[in-house]
gemmi code that builds the backbone of each chain (N, CA, C; Angstrom):
import gemmi

chains = {
    "A": [
        ("MET", (0.984, -1.141, 0.028), (0.061, 0.156, -0.050), (0.981, 1.282, -0.079)),
        ("THR", (0.624, 2.012, -1.005), (1.394, 3.242, -1.023), (0.957, 4.423, -0.042)),
        ("GLY", (1.948, 5.081, 0.830), (1.455, 6.112, 1.417), (1.078, 7.386, 0.818)),
        ("LYS", (1.141, 8.531, 1.657), (1.026, 9.892, 1.289), (2.453, 10.314, 0.537)),
        ("VAL", (2.253, 10.666, -0.478), (3.700, 11.326, -1.322), (3.591, 12.640, -1.390)),
        ("ASN", (4.782, 13.322, -0.717), (5.004, 14.610, -1.158), (6.065, 14.765, -2.373)),
        ("LEU", (5.549, 15.332, -3.187), (6.189, 15.374, -4.478), (7.360, 16.326, -4.258)),
        ("ALA", (7.456, 17.397, -3.555), (8.734, 18.452, -3.458), (9.839, 17.550, -2.378)),
        ("ALA", (9.221, 16.831, -1.456), (10.075, 16.145, -0.631), (10.959, 15.097, -1.536)),
        ("LYS", (10.313, 14.077, -2.375), (10.805, 13.142, -3.183), (11.912, 13.935, -4.198)),
        ("LEU", (11.453, 15.175, -4.756), (12.344, 15.629, -5.873), (13.715, 16.013, -5.006)),
        ("ALA", (13.469, 16.530, -3.631), (14.691, 17.126, -2.808), (15.498, 16.070, -2.454)),
        ("SER", (15.313, 14.586, -2.962), (16.042, 13.476, -2.247), (17.042, 12.987, -3.395)),
        ("PHE", (17.058, 13.739, -4.673), (18.007, 13.497, -5.569), (18.198, 14.663, -6.293)),
        ("SER", (19.406, 14.344, -7.070), (19.910, 15.723, -7.847), (19.942, 15.104, -9.571)),
        ("GLU", (20.196, 14.020, -10.042), (20.143, 13.567, -11.271), (19.348, 14.120, -12.229)),
        ("HIS", (19.701, 14.554, -13.337), (18.841, 14.918, -14.490), (18.418, 13.805, -15.566)),
        ("PHE", (17.023, 13.662, -15.858), (16.575, 12.735, -16.670), (16.696, 11.369, -16.164)),
        ("SER", (16.578, 11.268, -14.842), (16.803, 9.879, -14.082), (15.378, 9.806, -13.113)),
        ("PRO", (14.538, 9.321, -13.820), (13.193, 9.359, -13.277), (13.105, 8.393, -11.971)),
        ("ARG", (12.395, 8.988, -11.002), (12.201, 8.189, -9.695), (10.849, 7.546, -9.550)),
        ("ILE", (10.489, 6.108, -9.328), (9.042, 6.132, -9.005), (8.409, 6.464, -7.790)),
        ("VAL", (7.588, 7.151, -7.501), (7.097, 7.339, -6.291), (5.682, 6.612, -5.624)),
        ("ALA", (5.087, 6.480, -6.554), (3.738, 5.587, -6.510), (3.536, 4.621, -7.455)),
        ("ASP", (2.278, 3.553, -7.230), (1.873, 2.777, -8.255), (0.440, 3.154, -8.465)),
        ("LEU", (0.035, 3.068, -9.655), (-1.503, 3.255, -9.894), (-1.855, 1.998, -10.763)),
        ("ASN", (-2.253, 0.828, -10.256), (-2.757, -0.284, -11.076), (-1.401, -0.768, -11.658)),
        ("ASN", (-1.121, -0.846, -13.089), (0.001, -1.232, -13.510), (0.830, -0.147, -14.262)),
        ("TYR", (0.648, 1.080, -13.716), (1.371, 2.328, -14.088), (2.338, 2.481, -12.895)),
        ("LYS", (3.591, 3.179, -13.402), (4.327, 3.837, -12.382), (3.929, 5.479, -12.495)),
        ("ILE", (4.160, 5.904, -11.520), (4.231, 7.483, -10.974), (5.432, 7.848, -10.811)),
        ("GLU", (5.995, 8.683, -11.669), (7.650, 9.250, -11.289), (7.563, 10.381, -11.228)),
        ("VAL", (8.517, 11.380, -10.550), (9.260, 12.406, -10.704), (10.466, 12.467, -11.321)),
        ("VAL", (10.733, 13.347, -12.002), (11.920, 13.607, -12.972), (12.624, 14.974, -12.851)),
        ("LYS", (13.752, 15.375, -12.822), (14.496, 16.668, -12.900), (14.774, 16.649, -14.205)),
        ("ALA", (14.407, 17.564, -15.047), (15.152, 17.732, -16.536), (15.543, 19.164, -16.348)),
        ("LYS", (17.065, 18.659, -17.182), (17.736, 19.996, -17.374), (18.790, 19.498, -18.706)),
        ("GLY", (18.619, 20.368, -19.569), (19.508, 20.206, -20.875), (18.362, 19.454, -21.876)),
        ("GLU", (18.978, 18.700, -22.722), (18.266, 18.001, -23.933), (18.388, 16.442, -23.688)),
        ("PHE", (17.153, 15.991, -23.616), (17.008, 14.337, -23.606), (17.528, 13.928, -24.921)),
        ("VAL", (16.857, 12.533, -25.303), (17.032, 11.998, -26.772), (15.640, 11.965, -27.426)),
        ("TRP", (15.829, 11.956, -28.697), (14.835, 11.574, -29.484), (14.284, 10.359, -29.316)),
        ("HIS", (13.121, 10.049, -29.014), (12.650, 8.803, -28.889), (11.054, 8.625, -29.007)),
        ("THR", (10.577, 7.301, -29.273), (9.456, 7.095, -29.517), (8.855, 5.974, -28.709)),
        ("HIS", (7.528, 6.097, -28.108), (7.074, 4.965, -27.356), (5.812, 4.495, -28.109)),
        ("PRO", (6.131, 3.291, -28.851), (5.164, 2.513, -30.000), (3.920, 2.287, -29.118)),
        ("ASP", (4.044, 1.840, -27.871), (2.878, 1.056, -27.493), (2.045, 1.756, -26.227)),
        ("THR", (2.550, 3.022, -25.828), (2.077, 3.835, -24.854), (1.937, 5.297, -25.398)),
        ("ASP", (1.004, 6.185, -24.600), (1.032, 7.560, -24.379), (1.974, 7.826, -23.470)),
        ("ASP", (2.273, 9.194, -23.355), (3.557, 9.554, -22.353), (2.871, 10.655, -21.747)),
        ("PHE", (2.730, 10.863, -20.423), (2.048, 11.644, -19.594), (3.122, 12.755, -18.876)),
        ("PHE", (3.145, 14.188, -19.296), (4.195, 15.135, -18.497), (3.263, 16.004, -17.799)),
        ("LEU", (3.611, 16.274, -16.649), (2.940, 17.538, -15.790), (4.009, 18.309, -15.383)),
        ("VAL", (4.051, 19.452, -15.537), (5.335, 20.334, -15.163), (4.994, 20.910, -13.742)),
        ("LEU", (5.800, 20.612, -12.688), (5.471, 20.858, -11.253), (6.145, 22.256, -11.113)),
        ("SER", (7.392, 22.490, -11.809), (7.981, 23.864, -11.587), (9.100, 23.931, -12.593)),
        ("GLY", (9.354, 25.232, -13.074), (10.139, 25.323, -14.307), (9.390, 25.197, -15.648)),
        ("HIS", (10.306, 25.206, -16.820), (9.737, 25.115, -17.943), (10.449, 24.095, -18.820)),
        ("LEU", (9.489, 23.188, -19.453), (9.722, 22.260, -20.432), (9.403, 22.220, -21.692)),
        ("THR", (10.378, 21.944, -22.613), (10.076, 22.028, -24.121), (9.915, 20.747, -24.513)),
        ("ILE", (8.661, 20.329, -25.115), (8.655, 18.834, -25.466), (8.770, 19.049, -26.991)),
        ("GLN", (9.913, 18.864, -27.769), (10.152, 18.976, -29.034), (9.373, 18.031, -29.747)),
        ("LEU", (8.588, 18.085, -30.866), (8.133, 17.206, -31.640), (8.886, 17.550, -32.867)),
        ("ARG", (8.571, 16.492, -33.864), (9.285, 16.871, -35.291), (8.579, 18.170, -35.938)),
        ("ASP", (7.453, 18.305, -35.587), (6.935, 19.431, -36.583), (6.648, 20.657, -35.809)),
        ("ARG", (6.929, 20.477, -34.343), (6.716, 21.872, -33.450), (7.319, 21.685, -32.148)),
        ("ASP", (7.272, 22.605, -31.540), (7.518, 22.471, -30.003), (6.326, 22.660, -29.090)),
        ("VAL", (6.137, 21.910, -28.084), (5.103, 22.405, -27.215), (5.871, 22.815, -25.852)),
        ("GLU", (5.420, 24.081, -25.272), (6.243, 24.658, -24.276), (5.411, 24.606, -22.992)),
        ("LEU", (5.820, 24.320, -22.106), (5.040, 23.710, -20.644), (5.736, 24.693, -19.625)),
        ("GLY", (4.829, 25.273, -18.976), (5.177, 25.862, -17.587), (4.428, 25.134, -16.450)),
        ("PRO", (4.573, 25.675, -15.114), (4.128, 25.165, -13.985), (2.466, 24.904, -14.207)),
        ("GLY", (2.031, 23.645, -13.852), (0.639, 23.557, -14.133), (0.097, 23.062, -15.481)),
        ("ASP", (1.184, 22.845, -16.464), (0.789, 22.484, -17.645), (0.860, 21.044, -17.817)),
        ("LEU", (0.063, 20.366, -18.545), (0.378, 18.938, -18.809), (0.093, 18.931, -20.256)),
        ("TYR", (1.091, 17.569, -20.495), (0.978, 17.460, -22.071), (0.983, 15.897, -22.214)),
        ("VAL", (0.048, 15.236, -23.008), (0.277, 13.742, -23.404), (0.847, 13.582, -24.791)),
        ("VAL", (1.798, 13.215, -24.656), (2.274, 12.578, -26.345), (1.894, 11.445, -26.504)),
        ("PRO", (1.208, 11.504, -27.627), (0.331, 10.281, -28.379), (1.418, 9.048, -28.445)),
        ("ARG", (0.944, 7.982, -28.406), (1.980, 6.676, -28.635), (2.301, 6.813, -30.156)),
        ("GLY", (3.584, 6.510, -30.254), (4.231, 6.697, -31.578), (4.842, 7.866, -32.100)),
        ("VAL", (4.764, 8.940, -31.493), (5.054, 10.327, -32.076), (6.215, 10.345, -31.181)),
        ("GLU", (7.380, 10.650, -32.127), (8.634, 11.127, -31.529), (8.796, 12.398, -30.845)),
        ("HIS", (9.639, 12.341, -29.990), (9.690, 13.409, -29.210), (11.077, 13.539, -28.368)),
        ("CYS", (11.390, 14.696, -27.890), (12.642, 15.058, -27.205), (12.389, 16.226, -26.290)),
        ("PRO", (12.159, 15.810, -25.078), (12.177, 16.945, -23.959), (13.570, 17.640, -23.583)),
        ("LYS", (13.289, 18.850, -23.693), (14.537, 19.819, -22.990), (14.101, 21.123, -22.259)),
        ("ALA", (15.027, 21.348, -21.287), (14.705, 22.338, -20.316), (16.166, 23.144, -20.243)),
        ("THR", (15.966, 24.446, -20.532), (17.111, 25.189, -20.356), (17.596, 25.426, -18.886)),
        ("GLU", (16.621, 25.617, -17.826), (16.871, 25.415, -16.344), (16.229, 24.190, -15.894)),
        ("GLU", (16.822, 23.935, -14.873), (15.931, 22.614, -14.268), (14.656, 22.761, -14.081)),
        ("ALA", (13.848, 21.710, -14.419), (12.311, 21.675, -14.316), (12.041, 20.272, -13.663)),
        ("HIS", (11.026, 20.536, -12.816), (10.482, 19.287, -12.228), (9.164, 18.696, -12.631)),
        ("ILE", (9.232, 17.482, -13.367), (7.954, 16.951, -13.918), (7.368, 15.721, -13.150)),
        ("LEU", (6.209, 15.529, -13.346), (5.504, 14.316, -12.878), (5.451, 13.406, -14.296)),
        ("LEU", (5.597, 12.216, -14.104), (5.464, 11.331, -15.398), (4.529, 10.249, -15.011)),
        ("ILE", (3.799, 9.791, -15.717), (2.938, 8.617, -15.708), (2.963, 7.755, -16.950)),
        ("GLU", (3.493, 6.291, -16.520), (3.632, 5.375, -17.760), (3.255, 4.063, -17.429)),
        ("PRO", (3.023, 3.395, -18.189), (2.984, 1.758, -17.818), (4.365, 1.176, -17.309)),
        ("LYS", (4.339, 0.570, -16.116), (5.434, -0.108, -15.784), (6.350, -0.994, -16.899)),
        ("GLY", (7.580, -0.851, -16.712), (8.368, -1.507, -17.725), (8.564, -0.480, -19.002)),
        ("THR", (7.826, 0.726, -19.203), (8.087, 1.486, -20.215), (9.462, 2.251, -20.089)),
        ("PRO", (10.506, 1.907, -21.036), (11.740, 2.602, -20.695), (11.809, 4.016, -21.065)),
        ("ASN", (12.549, 4.775, -20.263), (12.620, 6.538, -20.370), (12.804, 6.805, -21.756)),
        ("THR", (13.769, 6.134, -22.511), (14.186, 6.328, -23.890), (13.326, 5.567, -24.969)),
        ("GLY", (12.177, 4.980, -24.517), (11.314, 4.271, -25.449), (12.270, 3.453, -26.532)),
        ("ASP", (12.130, 3.687, -27.641), (12.661, 2.968, -28.894), (13.996, 3.171, -29.005)),
        ("ALA", (14.595, 4.247, -28.498), (15.932, 4.716, -28.847), (16.733, 3.730, -27.930)),
        ("GLY", (16.703, 3.627, -26.738), (17.423, 2.635, -25.998), (18.741, 3.623, -25.589)),
        ("GLY", (20.130, 3.112, -25.261), (21.307, 4.016, -25.064), (21.529, 3.997, -23.706)),
        ("GLU", (22.699, 4.775, -23.512), (23.228, 5.012, -22.348), (22.172, 5.735, -21.145)),
        ("ARG", (21.441, 6.651, -21.964), (20.404, 7.342, -20.822), (19.348, 6.519, -20.491)),
        ("THR", (19.248, 5.273, -20.865), (18.030, 4.488, -20.291), (18.285, 4.215, -18.797)),
        ("ALA", (17.347, 4.703, -18.186), (17.420, 4.480, -16.704), (16.816, 3.170, -16.119)),
        ("VAL", (17.628, 2.752, -15.028), (16.801, 1.524, -14.560), (15.514, 2.098, -13.578)),
        ("GLU", (14.597, 1.090, -13.502), (13.433, 1.705, -12.695), (13.839, 1.761, -11.261)),
        ("THR", (13.743, 3.159, -10.700), (14.298, 3.185, -9.306), (13.123, 3.908, -8.353)),
        ("ARG", (12.564, 3.082, -7.196), (11.715, 3.641, -6.460), (12.470, 4.254, -5.247)),
        ("ILE", (11.906, 5.621, -4.921), (12.126, 6.082, -3.867), (10.945, 6.550, -2.877)),
    ],
    "B": [
        ("MET", (-5.727, 13.769, -30.842), (-4.411, 14.263, -30.137), (-4.907, 15.425, -29.278)),
        ("THR", (-4.542, 15.293, -27.803), (-4.702, 15.961, -26.829), (-3.510, 17.252, -27.005)),
        ("GLY", (-4.010, 18.528, -26.947), (-2.976, 19.604, -26.845), (-2.584, 19.960, -25.511)),
        ("LYS", (-1.740, 20.611, -25.397), (-1.300, 21.320, -24.125), (-2.528, 21.635, -22.913)),
        ("VAL", (-2.569, 21.111, -21.705), (-3.528, 21.444, -20.856), (-3.095, 22.258, -19.730)),
        ("ASN", (-3.624, 23.584, -19.673), (-3.482, 24.171, -18.344), (-4.377, 24.062, -17.311)),
        ("LEU", (-3.928, 23.360, -16.105), (-4.972, 22.926, -15.176), (-5.649, 24.122, -14.436)),
        ("ALA", (-5.015, 25.108, -14.217), (-5.558, 26.215, -13.347), (-6.682, 26.801, -14.469)),
        ("ALA", (-6.356, 26.850, -15.841), (-7.378, 27.496, -16.671), (-8.745, 26.553, -16.739)),
        ("LYS", (-8.144, 25.058, -16.816), (-9.638, 24.393, -16.941), (-10.328, 24.179, -15.462)),
        ("LEU", (-9.809, 24.508, -14.365), (-10.116, 24.575, -13.206), (-11.268, 25.913, -13.213)),
        ("ALA", (-10.657, 26.910, -13.766), (-11.465, 28.346, -13.850), (-12.672, 28.164, -14.638)),
        ("SER", (-12.988, 27.139, -15.391), (-14.089, 27.005, -16.325), (-15.200, 26.504, -15.800)),
        ("PHE", (-15.119, 26.181, -14.595), (-16.312, 25.420, -13.968), (-16.435, 25.800, -12.425)),
        ("SER", (-17.629, 25.630, -11.868), (-17.625, 25.991, -10.191), (-18.295, 24.557, -9.409)),
        ("GLU", (-18.850, 23.757, -10.087), (-19.284, 22.570, -9.380), (-18.464, 21.993, -8.460)),
        ("HIS", (-18.960, 21.232, -7.351), (-17.961, 20.691, -6.410), (-18.368, 18.951, -6.782)),
        ("PHE", (-17.100, 18.384, -6.756), (-17.259, 16.869, -6.941), (-17.921, 16.427, -8.253)),
        ("SER", (-17.455, 17.162, -9.350), (-18.046, 17.085, -10.436), (-16.772, 17.079, -11.362)),
        ("PRO", (-16.341, 15.911, -11.627), (-14.850, 15.942, -12.443), (-15.022, 16.122, -13.748)),
        ("ARG", (-13.994, 16.572, -14.213), (-14.089, 17.080, -15.771), (-12.983, 16.478, -16.512)),
        ("ILE", (-13.000, 15.536, -17.474), (-12.109, 15.025, -18.140), (-11.057, 16.148, -18.973)),
        ("VAL", (-9.779, 16.235, -18.753), (-9.090, 17.256, -19.528), (-7.916, 16.704, -20.482)),
        ("ALA", (-7.811, 15.138, -20.213), (-6.764, 14.655, -20.944), (-6.994, 13.122, -21.015)),
        ("ASP", (-6.477, 12.364, -21.949), (-6.647, 10.847, -21.996), (-4.898, 10.285, -22.134)),
        ("LEU", (-4.789, 9.440, -21.300), (-3.704, 8.627, -21.383), (-4.043, 7.097, -21.709)),
        ("ASN", (-3.842, 6.698, -22.748), (-4.158, 5.334, -23.217), (-5.710, 5.070, -22.739)),
        ("ASN", (-6.258, 4.071, -21.790), (-7.491, 4.034, -21.645), (-7.731, 4.457, -20.181)),
        ("TYR", (-6.835, 5.300, -19.836), (-7.305, 6.437, -18.690), (-7.741, 7.532, -18.890)),
        ("LYS", (-8.439, 8.226, -17.986), (-8.973, 9.586, -17.992), (-8.300, 10.390, -16.996)),
        ("ILE", (-7.641, 11.618, -17.612), (-6.935, 12.493, -16.546), (-8.211, 13.481, -16.193)),
        ("GLU", (-8.373, 13.683, -14.980), (-9.467, 14.812, -14.681), (-9.098, 15.594, -13.623)),
        ("VAL", (-9.819, 17.089, -13.807), (-9.489, 17.837, -12.590), (-10.953, 17.910, -11.718)),
        ("VAL", (-11.071, 18.045, -10.610), (-12.215, 18.309, -9.800), (-12.089, 19.234, -8.555)),
        ("LYS", (-13.126, 19.942, -8.232), (-13.197, 20.877, -7.216), (-13.834, 20.005, -5.922)),
        ("ALA", (-13.360, 20.045, -4.941), (-13.643, 19.387, -3.674), (-14.122, 20.467, -2.738)),
        ("LYS", (-15.259, 20.311, -2.276), (-15.611, 21.056, -1.065), (-16.840, 20.483, -0.493)),
        ("GLY", (-16.696, 20.109, 1.053), (-17.593, 19.504, 1.861), (-17.379, 18.158, 1.578)),
        ("GLU", (-18.312, 17.089, 2.031), (-17.829, 15.737, 2.167), (-18.632, 15.027, 0.821)),
        ("PHE", (-17.890, 14.130, 0.458), (-18.350, 13.145, -0.776), (-19.043, 12.122, -0.289)),
        ("VAL", (-19.039, 10.891, -0.888), (-19.762, 9.922, -0.309), (-18.593, 8.654, -0.011)),
        ("TRP", (-19.185, 7.813, 1.035), (-18.353, 6.580, 1.060), (-18.410, 5.681, -0.242)),
        ("HIS", (-17.116, 5.023, -0.689), (-17.292, 4.363, -2.021), (-16.090, 3.497, -2.115)),
        ("THR", (-16.122, 2.670, -2.838), (-14.932, 1.653, -3.126), (-15.008, 1.547, -4.640)),
        ("HIS", (-13.705, 1.477, -5.033), (-13.486, 0.921, -6.454), (-12.845, -0.362, -6.442)),
        ("PRO", (-13.864, -1.278, -6.646), (-13.333, -2.788, -6.534), (-12.211, -3.062, -7.738)),
        ("ASP", (-12.090, -2.598, -8.794), (-11.279, -2.860, -9.980), (-10.159, -2.091, -10.103)),
        ("THR", (-10.083, -1.111, -9.368), (-9.034, 0.144, -9.829), (-8.428, 0.857, -8.619)),
        ("ASP", (-7.126, 0.918, -8.488), (-6.477, 2.228, -7.609), (-7.398, 3.457, -7.776)),
        ("ASP", (-7.216, 4.458, -7.102), (-7.870, 5.564, -7.449), (-6.638, 6.838, -6.824)),
        ("PHE", (-6.348, 7.535, -7.955), (-4.983, 8.494, -7.949), (-5.628, 9.875, -7.473)),
        ("PHE", (-5.294, 10.506, -6.396), (-5.639, 11.927, -6.140), (-4.278, 12.613, -6.156)),
        ("LEU", (-4.051, 13.968, -6.543), (-2.917, 14.818, -6.528), (-3.619, 16.132, -6.194)),
        ("VAL", (-3.300, 16.692, -5.073), (-3.782, 17.895, -4.505), (-2.978, 19.162, -5.393)),
        ("LEU", (-3.783, 19.695, -5.809), (-3.154, 20.955, -6.730), (-3.240, 22.279, -6.024)),
        ("SER", (-4.188, 22.541, -5.181), (-4.335, 23.771, -4.373), (-5.451, 23.553, -3.027)),
        ("GLY", (-5.368, 23.891, -1.974), (-6.033, 23.690, -1.042), (-5.614, 22.352, -0.293)),
        ("HIS", (-6.714, 21.750, 0.616), (-6.439, 20.579, 1.498), (-7.436, 19.681, 1.512)),
        ("LEU", (-7.268, 18.349, 1.153), (-7.977, 17.267, 1.055), (-7.935, 16.367, 2.313)),
        ("THR", (-8.872, 16.044, 2.636), (-8.765, 14.583, 3.775), (-9.518, 13.618, 2.977)),
        ("ILE", (-8.838, 12.536, 2.867), (-9.341, 11.095, 2.410), (-9.409, 10.154, 3.645)),
        ("GLN", (-10.737, 10.370, 3.711), (-11.324, 9.392, 5.047), (-10.974, 8.075, 4.683)),
        ("LEU", (-10.488, 7.077, 5.444), (-10.510, 5.597, 5.150), (-11.187, 5.264, 6.493)),
        ("ARG", (-11.592, 3.941, 6.478), (-12.313, 3.480, 7.663), (-11.506, 3.348, 8.795)),
        ("ASP", (-10.050, 3.588, 8.731), (-9.258, 3.215, 9.965), (-8.394, 4.286, 10.435)),
        ("ARG", (-8.542, 5.438, 9.363), (-7.434, 6.538, 9.574), (-7.965, 7.621, 8.526)),
        ("ASP", (-7.374, 8.821, 8.847), (-7.560, 9.911, 7.700), (-6.296, 10.242, 7.132)),
        ("VAL", (-6.111, 10.486, 5.841), (-5.008, 10.733, 5.136), (-5.284, 12.598, 4.816)),
        ("GLU", (-4.329, 13.312, 5.431), (-4.441, 14.634, 5.134), (-3.641, 15.091, 3.981)),
        ("LEU", (-3.879, 15.706, 2.844), (-3.362, 16.178, 1.776), (-3.014, 17.274, 1.604)),
        ("GLY", (-2.278, 18.059, 1.255), (-2.077, 19.523, 0.971), (-1.339, 19.665, -0.502)),
        ("PRO", (-1.302, 20.777, -0.857), (-0.696, 21.135, -2.467), (0.662, 20.204, -2.526)),
        ("GLY", (0.507, 19.387, -3.640), (1.765, 18.514, -3.979), (1.911, 17.357, -3.451)),
        ("ASP", (0.907, 17.052, -2.813), (0.773, 15.722, -2.132), (-0.025, 14.973, -2.920)),
        ("LEU", (0.540, 13.610, -3.111), (-0.556, 12.365, -3.879), (-0.691, 11.322, -2.888)),
        ("TYR", (-1.818, 10.853, -3.280), (-2.334, 9.354, -2.454), (-3.038, 8.487, -3.456)),
        ("VAL", (-2.664, 7.343, -3.438), (-3.459, 6.190, -4.191), (-4.006, 5.478, -3.483)),
        ("VAL", (-5.359, 5.688, -3.541), (-6.298, 4.587, -2.633), (-6.327, 3.255, -3.563)),
        ("PRO", (-5.846, 2.376, -2.630), (-5.643, 1.054, -3.170), (-7.047, 0.623, -3.557)),
        ("ARG", (-7.085, -0.476, -4.631), (-8.484, -0.756, -5.133), (-9.080, -1.590, -3.899)),
        ("GLY", (-10.275, -1.512, -3.873), (-11.264, -2.227, -2.823), (-11.045, -1.548, -1.607)),
        ("VAL", (-10.566, -0.407, -1.234), (-10.444, 0.193, 0.073), (-11.478, 1.323, 0.209)),
        ("GLU", (-12.528, 1.114, 0.848), (-13.516, 2.197, 0.831), (-12.919, 3.529, 1.634)),
        ("HIS", (-13.395, 4.577, 0.951), (-12.773, 5.719, 1.213), (-14.025, 7.165, 0.981)),
        ("CYS", (-13.546, 8.172, 1.827), (-14.624, 9.200, 1.413), (-13.759, 10.576, 1.536)),
        ("PRO", (-13.824, 11.313, 0.414), (-13.011, 12.303, 0.301), (-13.711, 13.671, 1.141)),
        ("LYS", (-12.888, 14.464, 1.667), (-13.851, 15.688, 2.189), (-12.765, 16.962, 2.486)),
        ("ALA", (-13.213, 18.120, 2.084), (-12.289, 19.279, 2.139), (-13.453, 20.522, 2.570)),
        ("THR", (-12.712, 21.174, 3.901), (-13.371, 22.169, 4.657), (-13.782, 23.338, 3.498)),
        ("GLU", (-12.345, 23.679, 2.974), (-12.449, 24.914, 2.068), (-12.230, 24.261, 0.715)),
        ("GLU", (-12.472, 24.775, -0.340), (-12.557, 24.307, -1.822), (-10.911, 23.787, -2.066)),
        ("ALA", (-10.764, 22.800, -2.408), (-9.480, 22.114, -2.926), (-9.569, 21.759, -4.513)),
        ("HIS", (-8.461, 21.969, -5.102), (-8.304, 21.317, -6.562), (-7.459, 20.282, -6.651)),
        ("ILE", (-8.019, 19.205, -7.174), (-7.628, 17.800, -7.305), (-7.435, 17.399, -8.614)),
        ("LEU", (-6.271, 16.810, -9.174), (-6.032, 15.957, -10.335), (-6.344, 14.501, -9.788)),
        ("LEU", (-7.247, 13.975, -10.757), (-7.452, 12.597, -10.573), (-7.155, 11.716, -11.911)),
        ("ILE", (-6.789, 10.620, -11.797), (-6.414, 9.708, -12.871), (-7.287, 8.251, -12.663)),
        ("GLU", (-7.765, 7.931, -13.543), (-8.691, 6.483, -13.268), (-8.872, 5.807, -14.678)),
        ("PRO", (-9.163, 4.745, -14.819), (-9.400, 3.990, -15.987), (-10.829, 4.755, -16.691)),
        ("LYS", (-11.053, 4.942, -17.934), (-12.202, 5.526, -18.363), (-13.347, 4.533, -18.104)),
        ("GLY", (-14.534, 5.106, -17.691), (-15.675, 4.249, -17.260), (-15.709, 4.209, -15.785)),
        ("THR", (-14.656, 4.417, -15.139), (-14.728, 4.528, -13.460), (-15.608, 5.550, -13.097)),
        ("PRO", (-16.766, 5.068, -12.250), (-17.609, 6.067, -11.706), (-17.111, 6.729, -10.472)),
        ("ASN", (-17.138, 7.787, -10.395), (-16.600, 8.987, -9.416), (-17.138, 8.314, -7.906)),
        ("THR", (-18.455, 7.538, -8.122), (-18.718, 7.036, -6.753), (-18.624, 5.420, -6.645)),
        ("GLY", (-18.020, 5.209, -7.504), (-17.436, 3.759, -7.232), (-18.723, 2.868, -6.993)),
        ("ASP", (-18.849, 1.818, -6.104), (-19.803, 0.849, -6.012), (-21.023, 1.676, -5.209)),
        ("ALA", (-20.885, 2.734, -4.916), (-21.720, 3.316, -4.237), (-23.111, 3.880, -4.800)),
        ("GLY", (-22.555, 4.438, -6.150), (-23.727, 4.949, -7.151), (-24.474, 5.916, -6.511)),
        ("GLY", (-25.601, 6.272, -6.802), (-26.428, 7.414, -6.044), (-26.488, 8.566, -6.978)),
        ("GLU", (-26.944, 9.757, -6.558), (-27.315, 10.766, -7.204), (-25.862, 11.734, -7.369)),
        ("ARG", (-24.760, 11.278, -6.582), (-23.792, 12.122, -6.855), (-22.906, 11.510, -7.902)),
        ("THR", (-23.182, 10.493, -8.697), (-22.462, 9.925, -9.788), (-22.486, 10.887, -10.996)),
        ("ALA", (-21.192, 11.138, -11.106), (-21.159, 11.994, -12.242), (-21.098, 11.462, -13.581)),
        ("VAL", (-21.654, 12.225, -14.897), (-21.540, 11.733, -16.036), (-20.136, 12.146, -16.518)),
        ("GLU", (-19.447, 11.171, -17.285), (-18.197, 11.876, -17.671), (-18.249, 12.825, -18.708)),
        ("THR", (-17.621, 14.173, -18.398), (-17.713, 15.421, -19.183), (-16.396, 15.823, -19.284)),
        ("ARG", (-16.150, 16.087, -20.506), (-14.858, 16.453, -21.283), (-14.847, 17.877, -21.110)),
        ("ILE", (-13.862, 18.766, -20.864), (-13.586, 20.303, -21.004), (-12.484, 20.426, -21.774)),
    ],
}
model = gemmi.Model(1)
for chain_id, residues in chains.items():
    chain = gemmi.Chain(chain_id)
    for i, (resn, *xyz) in enumerate(residues, 1):
        res = gemmi.Residue()
        res.name, res.seqid = resn, gemmi.SeqId(i, " ")
        for name, pos in zip(("N", "CA", "C"), xyz):
            atom = gemmi.Atom()
            atom.name, atom.element = name, gemmi.Element(name[0])
            atom.pos, atom.b_iso = gemmi.Position(*pos), 0.0
            res.add_atom(atom)
        chain.add_residue(res)
    model.add_chain(chain)
structure = gemmi.Structure()
structure.add_model(model)
structure.setup_entities()
């Protein structure tokens, strides 16, 4: 059973960028927080939509045909199969929701693929 | 395809309490905002966990054996099958995530059951 989770406290407990941490479970989904700074990698999730909610700061979700600019309290769902690359000039704090087992780098893989880590 | 969603703007567009509005989709889940004030009804979701994230204000999730007190930035997932009753003394704004088709009143039904409404 998951207890109450304070997102700010969870975010204060680590400093790595683009290294999501699981903070709660919702059925077969993982609820994660992540610190974004710099540019991630272009990738696609062929089997799932990808949920982003900006908690603080500003996040750009680059799509191949446009940029989606998100500030605090903005959410965006990248549809499954749509290539995207998040970037943030200054550190931004993000809530992510994805099916368990979904790699952060989607189909791209590579050295920035994170191990699912629970805090 | 869902566009960018500003949660505060969505919340400013209606005033009813305990009347969730769908603002985005994540696979077969609905992302909703709701304004809570007063006490809802005791109910159980036998088939799904129930996600609450407080965006503003304070929400008490009453369980049969304790109360879970949530402030801004606190999230809590009520496990499937656990009876609960949300209440808020002053108006609180909440983000909800549930499988589509999940009634807000769970197994309790009754007059406070909301029609799924998208804004």
